C-alpha positions in Angstrom: 38.9 -4.4 25.8 39.2 -4.6 22.0 35.8 -6.4 21.7 34.1 -3.7 23.8 35.4 -1.1 21.4 34.1 -3.1 18.5 30.7 -3.3 20.1 30.7 0.4 20.7 31.6 1.1 17.1 28.8 -1.2 15.9 26.4 0.6 18.1 27.5 4.0 16.9 27.0 2.8 13.3 23.6 1.3 14.3 24.7 -2.2 13.1 22.5 -3.9 15.6 22.0 -7.0 13.7 25.7 -7.5 13.1 26.3 -6.9 16.8 23.7 -9.5 17.9 25.0 -12.1 15.5 28.6 -11.4 16.7 27.5 -12.2 20.2 26.0 -15.4 19.1 29.2 -16.5 17.3 31.3 -15.7 20.4 29.0 -17.6 22.8 28.3 -20.6 20.5 31.2 -23.0 19.9 29.4 -24.5 16.8 30.5 -21.4 14.8 34.1 -22.3 15.2 33.7 -25.0 12.7 33.1 -22.4 10.0 35.8 -20.6 8.1 36.4 -16.9 8.4 34.5 -16.0 5.2 31.4 -18.0 6.2 31.3 -16.4 9.6 31.6 -12.9 8.1 28.8 -13.8 5.6 26.5 -14.8 8.5 27.2 -11.5 10.3 26.5 -9.4 7.1 23.3 -11.5 6.4 21.9 -10.7 9.8 22.6 -7.0 9.5 21.1 -6.9 6.0 18.0 -8.8 7.1 17.4 -6.6 10.1 17.8 -3.4 8.0 15.3 -4.7 5.5 12.8 -5.6 8.2 13.2 -2.1 9.8 12.7 -0.5 6.4 9.5 -2.6 5.8 8.2 -1.7 9.2 8.7 2.0 8.5 7.1 1.8 5.0 4.0 0.0 6.5 3.7 2.6 9.3 3.9 5.5 6.8 1.3 3.8 4.5 -1.4 4.0 7.2 -3.4 1.2 5.7 -7.0 1.0 6.8 -6.9 -2.8 6.6 -4.2 -5.0 8.0 -4.3 -7.1 4.8 -1.8 -9.2 2.9 -2.0 -11.2 -0.3 -1.7 -14.5 1.6 -4.8 -13.8 3.6 -7.2 -13.1 0.8 -10.2 -15.5 0.9 -11.3 -16.1 -2.7 -14.4 -17.9 -1.6 -15.8 -14.8 0.1 -14.9 -12.5 -2.8 -16.9 -13.5 -5.8 -15.3 -12.1 -9.0 -11.8 -12.1 -7.7 -9.5 -14.0 -10.1 -6.8 -15.8 -8.3 -4.5 -15.9 -11.3 -4.8 -12.1 -11.8 -4.0 -11.5 -8.1 -1.0 -13.8 -8.4 0.2 -11.8 -11.4 -0.3 -8.5 -9.6 1.6 -9.9 -6.6 4.8 -9.8 -8.7 4.4 -6.0 -8.5 5.3 -5.7 -12.2 2.4 -3.3 -12.5 4.2 -1.0 -10.1 7.4 -1.1 -12.0 5.4 -0.3 -15.2 3.5 2.5 -13.5 0.1 0.8 -14.1 -3.0 1.4 -12.0 -5.5 -1.0 -10.4 -9.3 -0.3 -10.3 -11.4 -2.3 -7.8 -15.2 -1.9 -8.0 -18.1 -3.6 -6.3 -20.9 -3.0 -3.8 -20.2 -2.0 -0.3 -18.8 -4.6 2.1 -17.4 -7.1 -0.5 -13.8 -6.5 0.4 -12.5 -3.8 -2.0 -10.5 -2.0 0.6 -9.0 -5.3 1.9 -7.9 -6.3 -1.6 -6.5 -2.9 -2.4 -4.5 -2.7 0.9 -3.3 -6.3 0.4 -1.9 -5.4 -3.1 -0.3 -2.2 -1.7 1.1 -4.2 1.3 2.8 -6.5 -1.2 4.3 -3.5 -3.0 5.7 -2.4 0.4 7.3 -5.8 0.9 8.9 -5.4 -2.5 10.6 -2.1 -1.5 8.0 0.4 -2.8 6.4 3.2 -0.7 2.6 3.3 -0.3 0.0 5.6 1.1 -3.7 4.9 1.9 -6.3 7.7 1.7 -10.1 7.8 1.6 -11.0 10.2 -1.1 -13.4 12.3 1.0 -10.7 12.7 3.6 -8.1 13.5 0.9 -10.3 16.3 -0.4 -10.4 17.8 3.1 -6.6 17.6 3.3 -6.2 19.3 0.0 -8.6 22.1 0.9 -6.8 22.6 4.2 -3.4 22.6 2.5 -4.6 25.2 0.1 -5.8 27.4 2.9 -2.5 27.3 4.9 -0.2 27.5 1.9 1.2 24.0 2.1 -0.6 22.6 -1.0 2.5 22.5 -3.2 4.3 20.4 -0.6 1.3 18.0 -0.3 1.2 17.6 -4.1 4.9 16.9 -4.1 4.5 14.3 -1.4 1.6 12.5 -3.1 3.5 12.5 -6.4 6.5 10.7 -4.9 4.6 7.8 -3.4 5.0 4.7 -5.5 1.5 3.3 -4.8 -1.3 5.6 -3.7 -4.5 3.9 -2.6 -7.6 6.0 -3.2 -10.5 4.4 -1.3 -14.2 5.3 -1.7 -13.7 7.0 -5.0 -16.7 9.1 -6.1 -18.5 8.3 -2.9 -19.5 11.9 -2.3 -19.9 14.8 -4.7 -16.8 16.8 -5.7 -16.9 20.6 -5.9 -15.1 22.5 -8.6 -11.9 23.0 -6.6 -11.9 19.4 -5.4 -12.1 18.2 -9.1 -9.2 20.4 -10.1 -7.1 19.3 -7.1 -7.7 15.7 -7.8 -6.7 16.2 -11.5 -3.4 17.6 -10.3 -2.8 14.6 -8.0 -3.6 12.2 -10.9 -1.7 14.2 -13.5 1.5 14.3 -11.3 1.4 10.5 -11.0 0.5 9.7 -14.6 3.1 7.5 -16.3 5.4 7.9 -13.2 3.7 6.2 -10.3 0.9 3.7 -9.7 -2.6 4.3 -8.2 -5.1 1.8 -6.7 -8.7 3.1 -6.8 -11.6 1.4 -5.1 -15.2 2.5 -5.7 -18.8 1.3 -5.1 -19.6 2.5 -8.6 -18.6 1.1 -11.9 -16.2 3.0 -14.0 -19.0 4.0 -16.5 -20.6 6.0 -13.7 -17.5 8.0 -12.7 -17.8 10.6 -15.4 -21.1 11.8 -14.0 -19.9 11.5 -10.4 -16.9 13.7 -11.1 -19.0 16.4 -12.7 -17.3 18.8 -15.1 -16.9 16.9 -18.4 -13.5 18.2 -19.4 -11.9 17.5 -16.0 -13.7 14.1 -15.8 -12.3 13.2 -19.2 -8.8 14.2 -18.2 -8.9 12.2 -14.9 -10.4 9.1 -16.4 -8.0 9.1 -19.3 -5.0 9.1 -17.0 -6.5 6.5 -14.6 -8.3 4.0 -16.7 -6.3 3.4 -19.9 -3.4 1.5 -18.3 -5.3 -0.1 -15.5 -6.0 -3.6 -14.3 -9.7 -4.1 -13.4 -11.1 -6.1 -10.6 -14.9 -6.3 -10.2 -16.1 -7.9 -6.9 -19.6 -9.2 -6.6 -21.9 -10.7 -4.0 -23.5 -9.7 -0.7 -21.8 -7.5 1.9 -19.3 -9.5 3.9 -20.0 -7.2 6.9 -23.7 -8.0 6.7 -22.9 -11.7 6.6 -20.7 -11.4 9.6 -23.3 -9.4 11.5 -26.0 -12.1 10.7 -23.7 -14.9 12.0 -22.9 -13.0 15.2 -26.6 -12.4 15.9 -27.4 -16.1 15.3 -24.5 -17.1 17.5 -25.6 -14.8 20.3 -29.3 -16.0 20.0 -30.6 -12.5 19.2 
């Protein structure tokens, strides 16, 4: 009867890992060779691990990454210009702790989004929150939030994210309100949070793409000066895969 009450209390507290490990210890005679402290330590370790795993799962779900990417799966042979030593340094996530940014540029299809999502995924594994957004879609979200009065809440939400991934930067023209809204997003994060930007265009072309000189200066000053740069080169990986598929199918 006492053990049933214990299980019920563990369930009420949502200590599911502890409960499962307790069942294993009761049913397995091997644990009897351990002293009390060791057995308690194993129970606590299981609960701690399961909580960490649930937290990571929740962070990854909330991040909404476009690519299911991780650092360990980066193929450096297919991504010309990607420095393995730089990626290994960034994998420590010191750049997140120091509120630095990452800028990834290169032609379409070379894996910019994959690398950006992989670095943000590693940040999630280190306990940081992340969020992926294509910039054209983010502009639409900001415009809609302005129309329905929820813009301040959206700004606050974006400002709290530890790592914001802005994909397809400067891919489409920005109108005046879009420029000003993006400046607010970047300003709220400057020196407080980290941002990963991916773009088909080199940084030198961003000023013209943004448009209004004063706003472009302000945005670039906040994004670029403390950033780590990655420039990917080579043919489109998507084109290469398409060619291989056609050859394989005989078409």
